[in-house]
PDB file of N, CA, C and O in Angstrom:
ATOM      1  N   MET A   1       6.892 -32.346  -0.747  1.00  0.00           N
ATOM      2  CA  MET A   1       5.072 -32.481  -0.677  1.00  0.00           C
ATOM      3  C   MET A   1       5.185 -32.201   0.723  1.00  0.00           C
ATOM      4  O   MET A   1       6.241 -32.249   1.353  1.00  0.00           O
ATOM      5  N   LYS A   2       4.041 -31.899   1.195  1.00  0.00           N
ATOM      6  CA  LYS A   2       3.689 -31.605   2.763  1.00  0.00           C
ATOM      7  C   LYS A   2       3.295 -32.795   3.363  1.00  0.00           C
ATOM      8  O   LYS A   2       2.924 -33.662   2.572  1.00  0.00           O
ATOM      9  N   ALA A   3       3.276 -33.053   4.449  1.00  0.00           N
ATOM     10  CA  ALA A   3       3.496 -34.495   5.260  1.00  0.00           C
ATOM     11  C   ALA A   3       1.912 -34.139   5.732  1.00  0.00           C
ATOM     12  O   ALA A   3       1.415 -33.015   5.802  1.00  0.00           O
ATOM     13  N   SER A   4       1.415 -35.142   5.964  1.00  0.00           N
ATOM     14  CA  SER A   4       0.047 -35.310   6.370  1.00  0.00           C
ATOM     15  C   SER A   4      -0.510 -35.397   7.523  1.00  0.00           C
ATOM     16  O   SER A   4      -0.439 -36.459   8.142  1.00  0.00           O
ATOM     17  N   ARG A   5      -1.203 -34.257   8.063  1.00  0.00           N
ATOM     18  CA  ARG A   5      -1.280 -34.442   9.624  1.00  0.00           C
ATOM     19  C   ARG A   5      -2.346 -35.729  10.192  1.00  0.00           C
ATOM     20  O   ARG A   5      -2.608 -35.877  11.386  1.00  0.00           O
ATOM     21  N   LEU A   6      -2.678 -36.268   9.516  1.00  0.00           N
ATOM     22  CA  LEU A   6      -3.858 -37.264   9.882  1.00  0.00           C
ATOM     23  C   LEU A   6      -2.813 -38.673   9.789  1.00  0.00           C
ATOM     24  O   LEU A   6      -1.898 -38.717   8.966  1.00  0.00           O
ATOM     25  N   SER A   7      -3.078 -39.718  10.687  1.00  0.00           N
ATOM     26  CA  SER A   7      -2.666 -40.919  10.723  1.00  0.00           C
ATOM     27  C   SER A   7      -3.244 -41.741   9.474  1.00  0.00           C
ATOM     28  O   SER A   7      -4.065 -41.147   8.774  1.00  0.00           O
ATOM     29  N   ASP A   8      -2.878 -43.100   9.117  1.00  0.00           N
ATOM     30  CA  ASP A   8      -3.591 -43.707   8.167  1.00  0.00           C
ATOM     31  C   ASP A   8      -4.991 -44.435   9.261  1.00  0.00           C
ATOM     32  O   ASP A   8      -6.061 -44.967   8.964  1.00  0.00           O
ATOM     33  N   ALA A   9      -4.453 -44.186  10.329  1.00  0.00           N
ATOM     34  CA  ALA A   9      -5.894 -44.985  11.126  1.00  0.00           C
ATOM     35  C   ALA A   9      -7.104 -43.770  11.308  1.00  0.00           C
ATOM     36  O   ALA A   9      -8.324 -43.929  11.305  1.00  0.00           O
ATOM     37  N   GLN A  10      -6.418 -42.667  11.446  1.00  0.00           N
ATOM     38  CA  GLN A  10      -7.606 -41.414  11.230  1.00  0.00           C
ATOM     39  C   GLN A  10      -8.333 -41.291   9.898  1.00  0.00           C
ATOM     40  O   GLN A  10      -9.486 -40.863   9.834  1.00  0.00           O
ATOM     41  N   LYS A  11      -7.679 -41.649   8.911  1.00  0.00           N
ATOM     42  CA  LYS A  11      -8.043 -41.546   7.577  1.00  0.00           C
ATOM     43  C   LYS A  11      -9.064 -42.318   7.321  1.00  0.00           C
ATOM     44  O   LYS A  11     -10.188 -42.043   6.901  1.00  0.00           O
ATOM     45  N   ALA A  12      -8.330 -43.809   7.757  1.00  0.00           N
ATOM     46  CA  ALA A  12      -9.533 -44.656   7.793  1.00  0.00           C
ATOM     47  C   ALA A  12     -10.758 -44.988   8.613  1.00  0.00           C
ATOM     48  O   ALA A  12     -11.655 -45.777   8.316  1.00  0.00           O
ATOM     49  N   SER A  13     -10.626 -44.172   9.804  1.00  0.00           N
ATOM     50  CA  SER A  13     -11.847 -44.148  10.195  1.00  0.00           C
ATOM     51  C   SER A  13     -13.152 -42.902   9.815  1.00  0.00           C
ATOM     52  O   SER A  13     -14.367 -42.950  10.008  1.00  0.00           O
ATOM     53  N   ILE A  14     -12.370 -41.945   9.272  1.00  0.00           N
ATOM     54  CA  ILE A  14     -13.101 -40.965   8.321  1.00  0.00           C
ATOM     55  C   ILE A  14     -13.787 -41.496   7.111  1.00  0.00           C
ATOM     56  O   ILE A  14     -14.944 -41.201   6.811  1.00  0.00           O
ATOM     57  N   VAL A  15     -13.135 -42.169   6.538  1.00  0.00           N
ATOM     58  CA  VAL A  15     -13.647 -42.671   5.322  1.00  0.00           C
ATOM     59  C   VAL A  15     -14.777 -43.719   5.682  1.00  0.00           C
ATOM     60  O   VAL A  15     -15.719 -43.823   4.897  1.00  0.00           O
ATOM     61  N   LYS A  16     -14.742 -44.456   6.756  1.00  0.00           N
ATOM     62  CA  LYS A  16     -15.672 -45.114   7.331  1.00  0.00           C
ATOM     63  C   LYS A  16     -16.689 -44.592   7.697  1.00  0.00           C
ATOM     64  O   LYS A  16     -17.751 -44.997   7.224  1.00  0.00           O
ATOM     65  N   GLN A  17     -16.679 -43.798   8.412  1.00  0.00           N
ATOM     66  CA  GLN A  17     -17.981 -42.791   9.124  1.00  0.00           C
ATOM     67  C   GLN A  17     -18.839 -42.277   7.517  1.00  0.00           C
ATOM     68  O   GLN A  17     -20.056 -42.120   7.425  1.00  0.00           O
ATOM     69  N   GLY A  18     -17.889 -42.098   6.441  1.00  0.00           N
ATOM     70  CA  GLY A  18     -18.682 -41.690   5.550  1.00  0.00           C
ATOM     71  C   GLY A  18     -19.432 -42.700   4.379  1.00  0.00           C
ATOM     72  O   GLY A  18     -20.271 -42.283   3.580  1.00  0.00           O
ATOM     73  N   GLU A  19     -18.881 -44.312   4.463  1.00  0.00           N
ATOM     74  CA  GLU A  19     -19.503 -45.101   4.003  1.00  0.00           C
ATOM     75  C   GLU A  19     -20.604 -45.847   5.063  1.00  0.00           C
ATOM     76  O   GLU A  19     -21.283 -46.756   4.587  1.00  0.00           O
ATOM     77  N   ASP A  20     -20.763 -45.541   6.261  1.00  0.00           N
ATOM     78  CA  ASP A  20     -21.635 -45.756   7.169  1.00  0.00           C
ATOM     79  C   ASP A  20     -22.693 -44.975   6.923  1.00  0.00           C
ATOM     80  O   ASP A  20     -23.709 -45.395   7.478  1.00  0.00           O
ATOM     81  N   GLY A  21     -22.833 -44.029   6.319  1.00  0.00           N
ATOM     82  CA  GLY A  21     -24.152 -42.846   6.334  1.00  0.00           C
ATOM     83  C   GLY A  21     -24.100 -41.484   6.831  1.00  0.00           C
ATOM     84  O   GLY A  21     -24.791 -40.499   6.569  1.00  0.00           O
ATOM     85  N   VAL A  22     -23.053 -41.673   7.662  1.00  0.00           N
ATOM     86  CA  VAL A  22     -23.025 -40.085   8.098  1.00  0.00           C
ATOM     87  C   VAL A  22     -22.664 -39.175   7.359  1.00  0.00           C
ATOM     88  O   VAL A  22     -21.680 -39.427   6.663  1.00  0.00           O
ATOM     89  N   PRO A  23     -23.251 -37.909   7.235  1.00  0.00           N
ATOM     90  CA  PRO A  23     -23.472 -36.968   6.057  1.00  0.00           C
ATOM     91  C   PRO A  23     -21.733 -36.237   5.615  1.00  0.00           C
ATOM     92  O   PRO A  23     -21.190 -35.466   6.407  1.00  0.00           O
ATOM     93  N   VAL A  24     -21.241 -36.525   4.641  1.00  0.00           N
ATOM     94  CA  VAL A  24     -19.818 -36.078   4.381  1.00  0.00           C
ATOM     95  C   VAL A  24     -19.322 -34.844   4.972  1.00  0.00           C
ATOM     96  O   VAL A  24     -18.262 -34.630   5.562  1.00  0.00           O
ATOM     97  N   ALA A  25     -20.461 -33.945   4.651  1.00  0.00           N
ATOM     98  CA  ALA A  25     -20.154 -32.322   5.425  1.00  0.00           C
ATOM     99  C   ALA A  25     -19.941 -32.382   6.815  1.00  0.00           C
ATOM    100  O   ALA A  25     -19.141 -31.638   7.381  1.00  0.00           O
ATOM    101  N   ARG A  26     -20.734 -33.377   7.492  1.00  0.00           N
ATOM    102  CA  ARG A  26     -20.715 -33.492   8.952  1.00  0.00           C
ATOM    103  C   ARG A  26     -19.260 -34.058   9.312  1.00  0.00           C
ATOM    104  O   ARG A  26     -18.586 -33.465  10.154  1.00  0.00           O
ATOM    105  N   VAL A  27     -18.762 -35.247   8.650  1.00  0.00           N
ATOM    106  CA  VAL A  27     -17.579 -35.870   8.802  1.00  0.00           C
ATOM    107  C   VAL A  27     -16.521 -34.894   8.620  1.00  0.00           C
ATOM    108  O   VAL A  27     -15.737 -34.802   9.564  1.00  0.00           O
ATOM    109  N   CYS A  28     -16.319 -34.122   7.585  1.00  0.00           N
ATOM    110  CA  CYS A  28     -15.319 -32.882   7.304  1.00  0.00           C
ATOM    111  C   CYS A  28     -15.169 -31.925   8.423  1.00  0.00           C
ATOM    112  O   CYS A  28     -14.169 -31.651   9.086  1.00  0.00           O
ATOM    113  N   ARG A  29     -16.497 -31.432   8.493  1.00  0.00           N
ATOM    114  CA  ARG A  29     -16.265 -30.538   9.706  1.00  0.00           C
ATOM    115  C   ARG A  29     -15.798 -30.980  11.290  1.00  0.00           C
ATOM    116  O   ARG A  29     -15.462 -30.092  12.073  1.00  0.00           O
ATOM    117  N   GLU A  30     -15.800 -32.179  11.637  1.00  0.00           N
ATOM    118  CA  GLU A  30     -15.837 -32.813  12.860  1.00  0.00           C
ATOM    119  C   GLU A  30     -13.831 -33.186  12.393  1.00  0.00           C
ATOM    120  O   GLU A  30     -13.101 -32.915  13.347  1.00  0.00           O
ATOM    121  N   ALA A  31     -13.275 -33.576  11.468  1.00  0.00           N
ATOM    122  CA  ALA A  31     -12.166 -34.061  11.152  1.00  0.00           C
ATOM    123  C   ALA A  31     -11.352 -32.776  10.601  1.00  0.00           C
ATOM    124  O   ALA A  31     -10.184 -32.867  10.223  1.00  0.00           O
ATOM    125  N   ARG A  32     -12.112 -31.530  10.594  1.00  0.00           N
ATOM    126  CA  ARG A  32     -11.433 -30.154  10.128  1.00  0.00           C
ATOM    127  C   ARG A  32     -10.596 -30.437   8.813  1.00  0.00           C
ATOM    128  O   ARG A  32      -9.449 -30.027   8.635  1.00  0.00           O
ATOM    129  N   ILE A  33     -11.296 -31.159   7.960  1.00  0.00           N
ATOM    130  CA  ILE A  33     -10.732 -31.104   6.719  1.00  0.00           C
ATOM    131  C   ILE A  33     -11.930 -30.758   5.561  1.00  0.00           C
ATOM    132  O   ILE A  33     -13.109 -30.992   5.826  1.00  0.00           O
ATOM    133  N   SER A  34     -11.614 -30.310   4.549  1.00  0.00           N
ATOM    134  CA  SER A  34     -12.330 -30.014   3.151  1.00  0.00           C
ATOM    135  C   SER A  34     -13.272 -31.048   2.699  1.00  0.00           C
ATOM    136  O   SER A  34     -12.993 -32.235   2.871  1.00  0.00           O
ATOM    137  N   GLN A  35     -14.302 -30.705   2.166  1.00  0.00           N
ATOM    138  CA  GLN A  35     -14.691 -32.039   1.474  1.00  0.00           C
ATOM    139  C   GLN A  35     -13.995 -32.362   0.306  1.00  0.00           C
ATOM    140  O   GLN A  35     -13.890 -33.560   0.044  1.00  0.00           O
ATOM    141  N   ALA A  36     -13.387 -31.354  -0.619  1.00  0.00           N
ATOM    142  CA  ALA A  36     -12.142 -31.770  -1.389  1.00  0.00           C
ATOM    143  C   ALA A  36     -11.108 -32.777  -1.199  1.00  0.00           C
ATOM    144  O   ALA A  36     -10.730 -33.619  -2.014  1.00  0.00           O
ATOM    145  N   THR A  37     -10.806 -32.625  -0.309  1.00  0.00           N
ATOM    146  CA  THR A  37      -9.676 -33.369   0.496  1.00  0.00           C
ATOM    147  C   THR A  37     -10.553 -34.814   0.777  1.00  0.00           C
ATOM    148  O   THR A  37     -10.149 -35.855   0.258  1.00  0.00           O
ATOM    149  N   TYR A  38     -11.401 -34.811   1.368  1.00  0.00           N
ATOM    150  CA  TYR A  38     -12.351 -35.783   1.913  1.00  0.00           C
ATOM    151  C   TYR A  38     -12.405 -36.722   0.412  1.00  0.00           C
ATOM    152  O   TYR A  38     -11.987 -37.873   0.537  1.00  0.00           O
ATOM    153  N   PHE A  39     -12.802 -36.384  -0.743  1.00  0.00           N
ATOM    154  CA  PHE A  39     -12.986 -37.026  -1.822  1.00  0.00           C
ATOM    155  C   PHE A  39     -11.920 -37.620  -2.972  1.00  0.00           C
ATOM    156  O   PHE A  39     -11.918 -38.377  -3.943  1.00  0.00           O
ATOM    157  N   ASN A  40     -10.762 -36.523  -1.990  1.00  0.00           N
ATOM    158  CA  ASN A  40      -9.318 -37.080  -2.974  1.00  0.00           C
ATOM    159  C   ASN A  40      -9.296 -38.224  -2.230  1.00  0.00           C
ATOM    160  O   ASN A  40      -8.447 -39.088  -2.451  1.00  0.00           O
TER     161      ASN A  40
END
């Protein structure tokens, strides 16, 4: 399995932004991840 390039704190920050109402497309673009990765 490939190691993640994001720390747990970064993952939590990304999810929190999505919960706070920031559009998912914007969050994913800034974090350089796909939307499929975000929803997983």
